Phi, psi and omega in degrees: 000136184294166180287337176289314180297325178298316182298320183287326174297315179300314180294323182290326176292317174302307186293328174291320181298321186279335186278338176282349186280137180278336185243114179220154177278339176196162171258132178286152176287336172298342187262354188281140176274169178292321181292328178295325176288330181273339181299326182285349176304325178289335181277354185305141175284074183202139176287106182296340185274357179285161175294148173303161178289149174224120181043051160092014173262198174059229181307322176299311183293324175300322179290328175294323179291317180297322178287325179300320187285323183293327181272347184080018186256160182292321188213163170216149174236148176271139178236147180295332172213155176299326180297316180293319179303307188285331177300312189288312181305313180290324165308302186298321175293327176302311183291328181288321176281340188065027180218110185282000180275131181245124172270111175214177184279140178293346177262002178295162184302309185298330183283321193262329200226013180238026175046047179051038180288332176310313179275317190286324184264318190248359182054034179268165180224157194234143162241154184244118174301325180209157177245005178272158192287060183197168169298144179289159176263163173306317184294323177291325178294317180298327184271004174308130199282347185220156181300155179215148189266334183225133166263118174256121180248115183276123179234113348289170175270098193300305190296341175277353185126012189062050180259152184234153176286173165288160176300321175299320174294326179285324170305309177298328170301307176308308183299318181303312175306308187288330175294341181266002179069037183247158169269160182236128179236130170270120166278098180256040181305329175243022178310319186315326191257358190278341179308318177305314179292320179282342185064034186219146171293161179309311182300331180286319176302302184300331186302334182287340182259160167276328177215162188215129166253134174236155184248154179259348184246343186278331176239331189266355175078022180281186178283308177187182174100166189206166170228152176242123185244149181168205187285153186302310181303316185293323175294320174298327179295311186296331180293318184298316175291333175300314181298320187290330179269008171086016180269000174277080188280140181307313186215130187228007186310321179297320182291320178294323172298321180289322176288332177291315180301317180289333176290320181281326184266310190267322179310326178281341178271350185302320178298319184295322181298314183304310182300313180292319182294326175300320177288326176290321183297317189291331183281343185290313188294306180303326179290316181297309185300310180298332173289346179090016175294133190287336180197141175204165177221131172252123187218134342290161180229107005286163175294151170287321182235199179269010180233143177207173181255153161233117188254140171223164176261063180218153174311143181300312183295321182298311179287332176285327174294318183294322179291325175290327175287332168299314180293325180285322191266336182242345181075016186233135180242106177263319178235159172240235185287138175251158181222142179306139182279162174297343179259123181310130171099352180245146180230151188230146169225159174253140178248128180238129177247134175222201186309311181300334183273358180297331180281350176296133175264157170316317182298317179297315180299312181300314182296321185289321181293317178299314183296322183291309188308321186294340181265007178266000000 
């Protein structure tokens, strides 16, 4: 059997174990059936007897208007993917500022997951205020040795543990960029849930940026798609580039309906997810210590959003196999896949708490963690 076939079989076994579990902290997108993904579309706050969209009108335009209102921005444009939205936003700001240099974190999405598109497609160049696994500081932005046209901040910074700056730190970062005559763009794929940490509503958070990208599937449970919000003339320019990039799609009503349903259903729930994630994280450490695990890390502690990292000193495959066996034998999923950490000998996983996880008590979390640890 080839390595590809073996990996496919492992993934199928894992998905079957996790899908069959009755107690989970969240449901993975990999586990959903087509029927389960289609069902919420009928619940969207939209008259389904109206004509379908054509090239961005109808339900897509209504979604754009709602996002602009939620963020307190003048306008918003729908994009098939966040990658396209961000590439176009940064390209347009480079043209407007006359500076092709983007200051961002090396762990941010454009650097890790977009195939060097910033340089290859748009001819942009990047500088890094810091290389540490945290948000940059205003002092580091101010100290950059060369001019830059845009400061891009990923809020939260996923690869570093879904970490956010403090509210005062975010204000200082935006101020430092503007002192350098640069604009500020938020990669807000998960901005929706960041309001709890900041203690501010979405419009106040978004007001610190010149443009904001938000995702419809990462926290809202949509099918796909993103929006780019900002000044009206800027958003109109991004629509021109959206067409040039092949993003002016004939019909996108399934994605738009799923996004509207997510805004209606998930957005009001996100603060409760963040609160529950903090309870889950608080219960893990004592359970690991009592189980005799020699070293562990819950990061950040407490979590800034409803997602956080757990680090353990075992191999990733060994930890994933333990998670599968727990799901199969107990019907309970605390962890899913683990991955090698940047530090040799350690592995890391991401924990997410959504609606299914709200009913877990700290005691149940501790019991599940102890059961998991006993299999290591």
